[in-house]
Structure formats: structure tokens, C-alpha cells
C-alpha positions in Angstrom: 237.7 24.5 -239.3 234.0 24.2 -240.0 234.1 20.6 -238.7 235.5 21.7 -235.4 232.8 24.3 -235.1 230.1 21.8 -235.7 231.6 19.4 -233.0 231.7 22.3 -230.5 228.2 23.2 -231.2 227.1 19.6 -230.8 228.9 19.3 -227.4 227.3 22.5 -226.2 223.9 21.3 -227.2 224.4 18.0 -225.5 225.5 19.8 -222.3 222.4 22.1 -222.3 220.2 19.1 -222.9 221.8 17.3 -219.9 221.3 20.3 -217.7 217.7 20.6 -218.8 217.0 17.0 -218.0 218.6 17.3 -214.6 216.5 20.3 -213.9 213.4 18.6 -215.0 214.2 15.6 -212.8 214.7 17.8 -209.8 211.4 19.5 -210.3 209.5 16.3 -210.8 211.2 14.4 -208.0 208.7 13.4 -205.3 208.9 15.3 -202.0 208.9 13.2 -198.8 205.9 14.1 -196.6 206.1 13.9 -192.8 203.9 11.2 -191.4 201.3 12.3 -188.7 202.4 11.7 -185.1 201.0 8.6 -183.6 198.5 9.2 -180.7 199.9 8.8 -177.3 198.2 6.3 -175.1 197.1 7.8 -171.8 198.8 6.5 -168.7 196.6 4.9 -166.0 197.4 7.7 -163.5 196.6 10.5 -166.0 193.1 12.0 -165.6 190.7 11.1 -168.3 189.4 14.0 -170.3 185.8 14.9 -169.6 183.5 15.0 -172.5 180.5 17.3 -172.1 177.3 15.3 -172.9 174.3 17.4 -173.7 171.2 16.8 -171.4 168.3 15.1 -173.2 165.6 17.5 -174.1 161.9 16.4 -173.5 159.8 16.1 -176.6 156.9 18.7 -176.3 154.6 16.2 -177.9 155.0 13.7 -175.1 155.6 16.0 -172.2 153.4 15.2 -169.2 151.9 18.0 -167.1 153.5 18.2 -163.6 150.9 17.9 -160.8 151.2 20.6 -158.2 151.1 19.4 -154.6 147.8 20.0 -153.0 147.8 22.4 -150.1 146.6 20.7 -146.9 144.8 22.6 -144.3 144.8 21.7 -140.6 141.3 20.2 -139.8 140.2 20.3 -136.3 138.3 17.2 -135.2 134.6 17.9 -134.7 133.5 17.5 -131.1 131.2 14.5 -130.7 127.6 15.4 -130.0 126.4 14.7 -126.5 123.6 12.1 -126.3 120.2 13.4 -125.6 118.9 13.0 -122.1 116.0 10.8 -121.2 112.8 12.5 -120.2 111.9 12.0 -116.5 108.3 11.8 -115.4 106.8 12.2 -112.0 104.1 9.5 -112.3 104.1 5.8 -113.4 101.0 4.1 -114.6 100.9 0.5 -113.4 98.4 -2.2 -114.1 97.9 -5.1 -111.6 96.2 -8.4 -111.9 94.7 -10.7 -109.2 95.3 -14.2 -110.6 92.7 -15.7 -108.3 89.8 -13.4 -109.1 91.1 -12.4 -112.5 90.5 -8.8 -111.4 92.6 -6.1 -113.0 93.2 -2.5 -111.9 95.2 0.3 -113.5 96.5 3.0 -111.1 99.0 5.8 -111.0 102.0 5.7 -108.6 103.8 9.0 -108.0 107.6 8.8 -107.8 108.7 8.3 -104.2 105.2 7.7 -102.8 104.1 4.2 -101.7 100.8 3.0 -103.2 98.9 0.0 -101.9 97.2 -2.6 -104.1 95.5 -5.2 -101.9 98.5 -6.7 -100.0 101.1 -5.2 -102.3 102.8 -1.9 -101.8 104.4 -0.3 -104.9 107.1 2.4 -104.6 108.3 3.9 -107.8 111.8 5.4 -107.6 112.1 6.7 -111.2 110.1 6.8 -114.4 111.8 7.6 -117.7 110.9 7.9 -121.4 113.4 7.3 -124.3 115.3 10.2 -125.7 114.9 11.6 -129.2 118.0 10.0 -130.5 117.0 6.5 -129.5 115.7 4.0 -132.1 112.5 2.9 -130.4 110.3 4.8 -128.0 110.2 3.2 -124.5 109.0 3.9 -121.0 110.8 2.4 -118.1 110.3 2.6 -114.3 112.3 1.4 -111.4 109.8 -0.1 -109.0 110.1 -1.7 -105.5 107.2 -4.0 -104.5 106.7 -5.1 -100.9 104.0 -7.5 -99.6 102.3 -6.6 -96.3 98.9 -7.9 -95.3 96.5 -5.4 -93.8 96.3 -5.0 -90.1 93.4 -6.7 -88.3 91.8 -5.1 -85.3 93.3 -6.6 -82.2 96.3 -8.2 -84.0 99.7 -7.1 -84.8 100.3 -6.6 -88.5 102.8 -9.1 -89.8 106.1 -7.6 -91.1 106.3 -6.9 -94.7 108.9 -8.3 -97.1 110.2 -7.2 -100.5 109.1 -9.3 -103.4 110.4 -7.3 -106.4 113.0 -4.6 -107.1 114.1 -3.6 -110.6 113.2 -2.0 -113.9 109.9 -2.6 -115.6 109.6 -2.0 -119.4 106.3 -0.8 -120.9 107.0 -2.3 -124.3 108.5 -5.5 -122.9 106.5 -6.5 -119.8 107.9 -10.1 -119.9 111.6 -8.9 -119.7 111.7 -8.4 -115.9 108.3 -9.4 -114.6 107.0 -9.5 -111.1 107.0 -13.1 -109.9 104.2 -13.6 -107.3 101.9 -16.6 -106.7 98.8 -14.4 -106.5 99.4 -11.0 -108.1 100.9 -9.8 -111.3 101.8 -6.2 -112.3 103.5 -4.4 -115.2 104.3 -0.8 -116.3 101.9 0.9 -118.8 103.5 4.3 -119.3 105.1 7.4 -117.6 103.3 10.7 -117.3 103.7 14.0 -115.5 100.1 14.7 -114.5 98.9 14.7 -110.9 98.6 11.2 -109.5 95.3 9.5 -108.7 95.6 6.8 -106.0 93.4 3.7 -106.6 90.5 3.2 -104.3 91.2 0.4 -101.8 88.7 -2.5 -101.9 87.4 -3.8 -98.6 
């Protein structure tokens, strides 16, 4: 009887041990984890996702100052100054030379009035002086010179002819000179005083 009880107790112990081992195996068995889903490749027709890219921020240390546009004002062109007018005189001072006798005479010829010097008749049409804005002072006169011998009693005076017409220059007498085989003449100056006619030599 005692032997049978001991066998029963041994079988019961073995059964409890087996159940404990099975329980321990179940608790320590590894649990299968689910693998992460593989990424799905985008199809060509599918729109690509937009990624917001932050704008670059300027470094304050290297920031350059921004130049403001200059305001332009409408500038009206200045009107050009009118040239100064030349001074006009009423009398021309002329000096004449007789090449044969080497005699010289200076006389005044009023503008528009004929003046005789021996066989020459001088008629001044204009006498001008340079303006204030000109570089060099100058006196010029427009002179007409005719040759006409004096009338002799009982004879008809021969007709006169023009031997010179043009501008004479006081500072440059050789620029446009009177070309005559006997006489020479040139401009001295222009003036506005009353004219004095030269005395005729007989």
C-alpha cells in the first residue's frame, strides 16, 4: 500500500513538472514581429511630392547696402546767348600814299560821303569795330575807290572807273590792299566824331 502511494505521488510530481516546463516554454517562446511595409515606388504619372525649401537668409555681416535710385529732375536746356553786335561808326580814318612823291596824308571819310584824294575818290559804305566777345579788337571798313582825273578848263573830264571795292582791315592792311600803280591807301581806325575833309592840293 505504501509502495503504491509512493508511485502515485511520483507520477503526480512528474505530471506537474511537465506542465511547468510546457508553461515555461510557452512564456519564453519568441514572438514573430511584423516586418515594416516596403516603400512603394512612385509611378511616373503620379505627382511628385513638393518639399518646402527654406529661403537663404542673408548674413548681416556681409549684407550690402541697397542704393536708392536717384531722382532725376527735368532740366530745361539753357538758351544760347546771342552774339554781341559790332559797333558801327560814322567816320573812317584813312591814310593815303603817293608812291611817286612819297607824300602821305591821313584824312577822315564820313560814311556815305565821297572824299577826293588827288585823282582818287573814296566812298566808305560802313565802318565797324569788333564786338566785346571777339578775341582781338579790330576795325574794318567797306570802301569803294574810283579814279577820276580833275577837270581841266575847256576840256571834258574823262569818265571815272572803279579801282577798288572791298573790306579794309586796320590791323591787317596787307590782307585786302588797294592795288594802284601810283597811290596806296589803308584804313587806320573808325570813329564817330564829325568828319574833317582833307584840303585838296593844287
